[in-house]
N, C-alpha and C positions, 0 to 999 in steps of 0.2 A: 332243762332238754332245749329251751329257747337258745342258751348259749351254742350248744351242741349243733342246732341248726346254723347259726351265724357262722361256726368256724367252718361246718361241712360245706356251705355255700362258696367258700373260697378254695375247695379242694379241687385238685386236677381233674377228678372226675367230672365235677359239676362244669368247671370251664370247657372240658371236651364236650359236655351234652349240650350245654348252652350254646357253644360256639359252632356245633353243626347246624343250627338254625339259620344262620345266614351262611350260605355255602360260599367257600371263596375258590373258584375254579381256576384252571389255567388261563392267564391272560395272554391274549393272541394279537395285541396291537390295536390301532386304531384305524388302520385302512378301511375296514369296511363299515366305519361310521359315518352318517351324514349330519352335518351340524345345521342347526336351524335356529333362528334368534327367537321363535315363540316361547312364551313362559308358560304355557297352558299346562305343561308338565315337565318331568326331567328327563323322560326318554319315552320313545316309543318302539316296540318291538313286535315285528308282524301285526301291526295294526293294535296291539294292546299297548295301553298307556302304563308308564311307571311314575305315578304321581310325585310331586315333591313331597307331599306328607310321608310317602313310603319310603323315599331316599332319605329325609330328615330322621324317621324313626330307626331307620338301618344304621345310620350314622351314630345316632345315639346309642343304639345297641353295641356297636362296634366301640365305641368309646368306653361304656361299661365294661364289657370284655377286656380290654385292654388294661383299665384301670384295676380290675380284679386280678389279672393275670400279673402284673409286674407293680402294683402299688406304688410307694413312694420313689422307686428306682427309676419310674418313667418320667422322661423329660416331657412337661407339660405341652411344649410346641407340638409334641407328636398328636396331641388329642386335637388339634385345630381342625376346624370344619373344611378349611381349603385343603388341607393336607389328606383327609379321611376321603373325601368326597369322591376322586377319581376311581379309587380301589373298589370302594363300596358301590357305587353306580355301574363299574364294570361287573361286580359279582352279581347285582340283580340283573342286568342285561343277560348276561351268561345263564342264570337260573332262570330267566323267562324264555330263552331260546331252548334250554332243554326241557322245561315245562310244555312248551308248546309241541315239541316233537313228540315227548312221552304221551301227551294227548292224543296225537294222531295215530299213534300205535296201540291207543288203549290199553296203556298199562294202567293197572289198577293196584289200589292199596287197600287192606283188610283193615276197618277201624278196630275190629276185634284184636288182629295181630298187633297193631300199634298199642292198644291197651294193655297186652300182655307184656309187650316189649316194655312200657314204663313201669308197670308194677314189678317187672323183674329185675330192671335196671337197678345195679349197686349205687348210683348217684343219689336214688331218692330211698334209699333203705335206712332205717336206724335199728340197731339191736337186731339185725339179720333179717328184718322184714320191711316190706313197704311202709312207710308212713305216709299217708294223705296229707296230714298237716305239713309234714319237712316239705314234701313235693310242691304245695302250694306256695310256702315260704320262699324256696329257690326260685321260683317263676315269678313271684311277686318282686324280689330282689332283683330280677332281671327285665322287669317292665313286661310281663306276659300273663295272661290268662290260660286257664286250662284249655278252653276252647282256641286259642290261637295257637298254643303248642302243640296240640293233638294235630291242628290243619297243616303247621309247619311239619310236623313228623311224618305225616300222611304224604305230604309232597316230597319230603326228604326220602322216603321209601321209594316212591315211584321214581325220582331221579336216580337213587342209589340202583335199582333195578335196571335202569337204562343203561347206566356205567357199567354195570355187570354185563349187560347183555354185548355192549360194543367192545370190552376190554377182554373178555373171553373169548372173542373171535380173533384175537391177536395169535398168530403162528409163529412157532419159534422152532427152527430147525434143529437137529440132533447136532449138527457141526456148531452152530452158535451155543448151543448149552454146553456141549463139551469144553468148547474154547473158555468159556466164562468159568467153568469147574477148574479148568486148567490153571488161568489167572489167580483166582482164588485161592487155590490150595498151594500156590507156587512158596516156597521157603527160601528166606536170604539170610545168610550170615552176614553180621554187622558188626564193625569196628568203628570207634570213633574217639577222637581226643578232646577232651574238655579243656576250653580255655577262657579262663576267667578275664573280666574287663581288667584287673590288675595285672594281669599278664601282659596286657598290651602297653608299651610304654607311650606316654603322651608328654613327657617332659621337654619344656621348650616350646611346645605347640602354642601356648596361650600367654606368650611373652607380650608385653607391652607393644613392642614393635610389630609383631603378628597380627596383633589385635588390630593396631592402627592400619596395618597394610590391608587387611581383610575388608576394614570399613571403607577405606578411600577405593579400593578395586571394586567394591560392590554397593557403592553408594546409592544406584537405583533401587536396590532391595530394602531400602531404609527410607523410602519416599514417603512424606506424610501430606495427606491432603489438606486443603483449607478447613480451618476450624473456628469454633467460636467458644466464648465464656459467656453464660447467660446468668441474669437473675431472675429468679421467678418465685412467685407466691402460690402456695398450694392449699385448698381448701377441703378437708376431709370431715366425715361425720365425727370423728373424735375429738375434733376440735370445740364442738358444740354440745357435747354429752353433759347433762345437768342432772341434779339429784331430781327425783320423781316426788310427785305430790302424793302422799300416803293417802288422802281423800279420793284420789282418782283410782289407786289400786282398790280400796275398799269397794268403791263402786263398781267395778268389774269383776270382784271375787265370786259374787254369788252366782251371776251367770255362767262364769267359767266353771264353777263345781259343778252345776247342773249339765253343762256340755259334756265334761269329761267324766261324768259319772258312768259307769258301764253297767248294762243291765244284767241278770243271769243268763247264762248261755249254757245250750245242750249241744254237744256234738254227736251228729246223729249219721246212720247210714240206712239205706233201705234197698228193697226188691220190688221192683214194679213189674207187674203183670197187667198188659193191655189186651182188650178184645181186638183180634185182627179183623179187618173187614171181610175175609172168606172164612171166619171161625164162628162156629155156633155156641150156644151158651153152654152147652154140656162139655165141649172141648175147651172153652176157656175155663169152667169150674174144675175141669180134670188137671190143668196146668196150676192152679191155684193150690189144689189139694195136694199135688206133688211137692210143690216148695213147702207146704206147712208141714207135710210128713218129714222131708228131710231135715226142716229146722228142729222139729221135735225129737229127732233121733241124734241131735247132736253135733251135725255136720257143721264145716266153718261156714260162716256167714258169707263172708268175702268169697269164698270160692263159688259158693252158690249163687251170689249176686253177678259174678263174672260170666258163670256160665247161663244162667236161666233170666237175668232181669232184661226187661225190655228197655229199659233206659240206658242207652247206649254210652252216654257221657258220663254216667256215674258207674256204669257196670265195669269199665275198665280200671277203676280205683276201688274195687270191692264193694261198691254200692255208696262210697262216702258222698255224703251230701254237705260237709262242711257244719257251720254252726248257725243255730236260731237263737234268737232272743225271744221266742214267742210270735213273732210278727211275719216271719219269714213264708211259713208254707201255710196251706188250707188250714180251717180250722180243726177238721177231723184229725188230721196229721197231728197238730200242736197239742190237741185234746190227748191224744193217745201218746204223745212224747211225755206230756207232763206226769202220766200215770206210771212211767216206766222206772225201774230201778238201774243203774248203771251195769251193762252186759245183757240186760233183757231183751229180749224180742216181743214186739207187739203181736197180737192177733191179727187177721186180716183187715186193712183199715180200708174203706173205699173212698175214692174222690173221683172228680170228673176225670181225671187222668188214667184211673183205672184202679188196681186192688195193689196196697202197700204192705209189706213187712217190714217194720221200722226196729232197728238196733239202737239202743241209746250206749254210745261210746264212752261218753265223759260228760259231766256237767259241773260248771264253774259257778261260783257264787258271784253275786254283784259286788264290784269293788268302786272304790272312789280314791281319787289322786288326793294326797295331802294338801292342806291349805299353804303349806311351807313351800311344796312344789310350785303350785300354781301361783301362789304370790310372786316369787321369783321371775316365774315366766312373764307374768303381767308386767312387772318391772322393767324387764328387759324391753319387752314390745313398746311399752310406753317412753322408755328412754330412746329407743331406737328411731320411734316415730317423732319425736320431739327434736332429735339431734339432725333427722332428715329434713323437717321443715326449717329448721334454723339454718341449716346447710344451704337449703336451696334460696332461701331469703338472701343470704349473704353472697351467694354466687349472682344473683341478680345484681346486687350492689357493687361486687366486683367487676361485672361487665361494665356497668355505667361509668365505674372509675377509671379503667384502663382504656376505656374509648375517648374519655375526655382529658385525661392526664397525659403530661410527657415524660413520667416517670412511674415507677412503681411504689416509692416511697409514701406519696399521700394515699394511695389505696390501702396500703398496709397499715398506715397510722389510723385510718377510718374503721378498719374492719379490726383492727386489734390483733395483727397476725405478724409473723415474722417473714422477712424476704431471705431466701436461701441463694447461694451462690454455687454453680455447677463447675464441675472440672471440664477441660475442654472436650468438645465433641465435634464430629464431622457430618455431613450428610449422611453418611452411611453406618455409622457407629457411635454409640455411646453408652455412657456408664450410669447406673441408679436409674432414676426415672427416665432418663435421656436414651435409655434403650427403647422406648416408645417411638415408633415412626412419626405418629402423629406430632410429637413436641418437635423432634428433629425438622420435620417438613415446615413447622410454624416459624421455627428459629431462621430458616433459609428462605423464608419467602420474601418477596422483594419489598412489601410494606414494613416487614420488621428489620430485615437484613440490610437493606439499601436506604430505606427512607426513615429509619431508626424509631419506628413506633412501636407501643406496646402491642402484643399479640392478642389477638381474641381470646376468650377463656375456652381452654381445651377440655374435654371430658374424657377422661380414662377410666378403664374397669375399677371396680371398687368405690365407685362414687368418689372419686378423687378430679378435683378441678383445677386446672393450671392456667396461669396467665405468666407470660415470661417477656424479657426485654433483653437484647443483645447487649453485653457490656464491652467486649474486646474481641476483635477480629484477629486471628491467626493465620498468616497467609501459608500457602502451600511450601513445602521445603523439606529438608531430612530430619529425621530425628537425630538429636545430638548422640555423640559417642556413648556418653555416660549413660544413657538410657537404653541402649541397646548393647551395652557391654557384656553382659550376661549371656545374651542372645548369640553373641559372636563367639565367646568361650566355648560354648556348648557345640556349635557348629565346628569349631575348630579341634575340639577333642574327639569329636564323632570323625572327622576327616583323619586324623592322626590314626586313631584305633583303626579305622578300614585300612588305611596303607599299611599299618604294622600287620594286621591279620592277612592282607593280599601277600605281604613278603612271607609270612609264615606258611602259606598254602603252599607257595612256590617252593619254599625250602624243602617241606614234608615231600611233595610231588617228586622233587629232584632226588631225594633219598631213596623213596619207594622205587623209582626208575633205576636206582643204582643198586638194587637188590636188598634194601635194608627192609626190616620188618617195622609195622606201626609200633609194636612195643618197644623196640629198640630206640626208635625215634623218640618216643615218649620219654624214655629214660634220658637220652642226650638232651632234651629241651625242658626236663623238669615239669611235664604235663602228666597229667593223670590220663590213663586210656581205659576203653571199656569194650566188651564184646557181649554180643547178643547173638546165640545160634540158632538157626531154625526158625528165625522169627517170621511170622504170618502177618498179613494186612489188619490182622485184628489184635497184634501185640499190644498188650497194655503196660509192658515193662518198661519200653523205650520212651522217651520223650516223643510226643506227636510228631515235632518238627524233624528229629532224627528219622523217625519211622518212614514219614512221608519222603525224605531225601533219599533214603536207602532205596525205595520201590520207584522213586522217579528216575533212577540212574538206568542206563542201558545192563544188560545182563553182562555184557563184554568189557564193562568199565570197572574192573577190580583193581586198578593198580593207580589209583589216585584218588584224593580226596576234595570234598567241596565243602565249602564253610556256610553254616546256616546259624541264625540267630535263634538263641532257646528263649522261651517265655520266663523261665526261672532265672535268666540273667546269664550274659556272657554268651560263648559260641560252642559250636561243636564242628570238628572237622571229619567228615562222615567217610568211610571206606567201605565199599560193598566188596565182601571177600568172596563169597561164593554163592551160587544161584542153584537150587534144586527144583527142576521143573515140577510143575504141579500135576497130580492124578487123582482121579476119582477114586482110587484104590487106598488113597492115605486118608480118605474121609470115612466118617460114621455114615450109616445110611440117612441118619436124621438130617446131617451136615448137608450129605448131597441133596437131599429132597429140599431143603431149606433153600440152595443156591438155586435149584430148577425153579421154584416158585418165585425167586426174586427176579429171574431173568424174564418169566412169563409176565411178573408185575410190571417190570420195566417196560417190556413190549405193548403191554395193555395200556400202560399210561400214555406211552406215545401215540399208540393209535386213538386213545380217546381224545388226546390234544389236537391231533389231526381232524377228527370228528367235529370237535367243537368248533374249529376254526372253520370247516366247511359249514357250518350251521349258520356262522356269521356271514361269510361270503354270499351264502344263497338265502338268507333273510334280509330283511329290511331292518334297519335299526338306525332310527335317527335320536340323535342327542342334542337336546337344547340347551 
């Protein structure tokens, strides 16, 4: 089951639901922002502050969502705080503007409606039904609690109502609707020639003379900035990893076993009936007896909890309270839980909170982590701690050594580490560890680059510490021909292919103007030709590039071809053969309605964008 939860937490449903928490509204530019140097918060919207903590939490949440969505395919640089901060902060600002306006209109959200939406959401269901454990697991994996998620969803519900109010005010004229239907229903006959790269001759384009001539004519293109080659010492924790003393492992094992031992746990749900301020004892007792009677008749516990429980927080979850190890709830409840069998419901249980009916959903026995697992974990922790201590001592020694010495060799000898030589790098770019800006800045600092000193010790991510010294300075100039030969060859081949293609297009268009058909031209030039009749804008048989080119042409342009590159390789010479005007009569009723809805949606979105921009103009937004 846990594996199912883990897999489910990566599903598109989950990403959509969690992604709705931080709303990404239309960005309207920065003209309405007032910048201020104060650091008391991230921003202020109509007098309400967005704290730095809120912003950082939202950034972390966005980072998790991107990681879940794209996994290993995501470039780590896209997760950088500086890159995420502007868009996340704008989202928080616009959410605050909308929340403020929704409050002024007294737009309300029903907690019970939100609860029903949560329990009815497929994202939180296993085996066809709502799973409170699955729900909590998903929230935990996204850094949320139930109360946080419910509050976010209630706010989201209010904002969605506001957006609906605004968007539904958009007015679309019958003429606009008809024009959109006509465009969408238009059909086009498309012919095109398939031109492989191999069809376009590039012989002679990449001769030695041609390469040399291109190099000489475009020498500025191959300019190379001033560069250096550096020697460096890098200290990492791995250099100081040592065997662990078995006695230390044994000394920690007993405490670790006690810490990791889990107690027996019971998963429970309850229905809580509390006596209201204006309710007499008889009315209170009547409600308790009504719950008891419905439970005795075999009605579903969760359904009764959602309908009748006065504990709003758990009612929306079918009464689910999670797990207890015997110490979570009042003694009266814990005693009742201990006496229940799985699936059994208790009699009425009285506590200071009111009257409870308790369902035991599941009971798990106490468990203990094996000695082997804990021993390995302790060894890893001890090994890591020791290597970090030794590393920091070595870093202190390295700092002293590079400060007093006029080379790296003596420091390396004292520390028993190697010196590594870099490849050439400039102020703006480098390979390997010199991709790090801090190292390049250190290498080109005056005291290192000009005065020929060792650098200070620079700390990088991953507990890496580097000291460097410039060995060789390479003046600015041009990259040698041999280094850029391949680049020039690719450029010359592309240019030759484009020239050949341009000539082919001219020949085909001349033949079409002379009255020849595309089919006969294809035969003359030994090219493959294809046709698609009555293609719509939603056609999936044509290559997307061909479809786009065909519908980009003027309706009258039926006697010429245009060349476009195709993702699958090569080119297509596209001819628009005929255009059949769109008509609502050619569409199914469902298709017509879908188009009407789409036009309405577009107009609604435009109106909402204007509305949001107006809120920003009229509001007071201070970004710090």
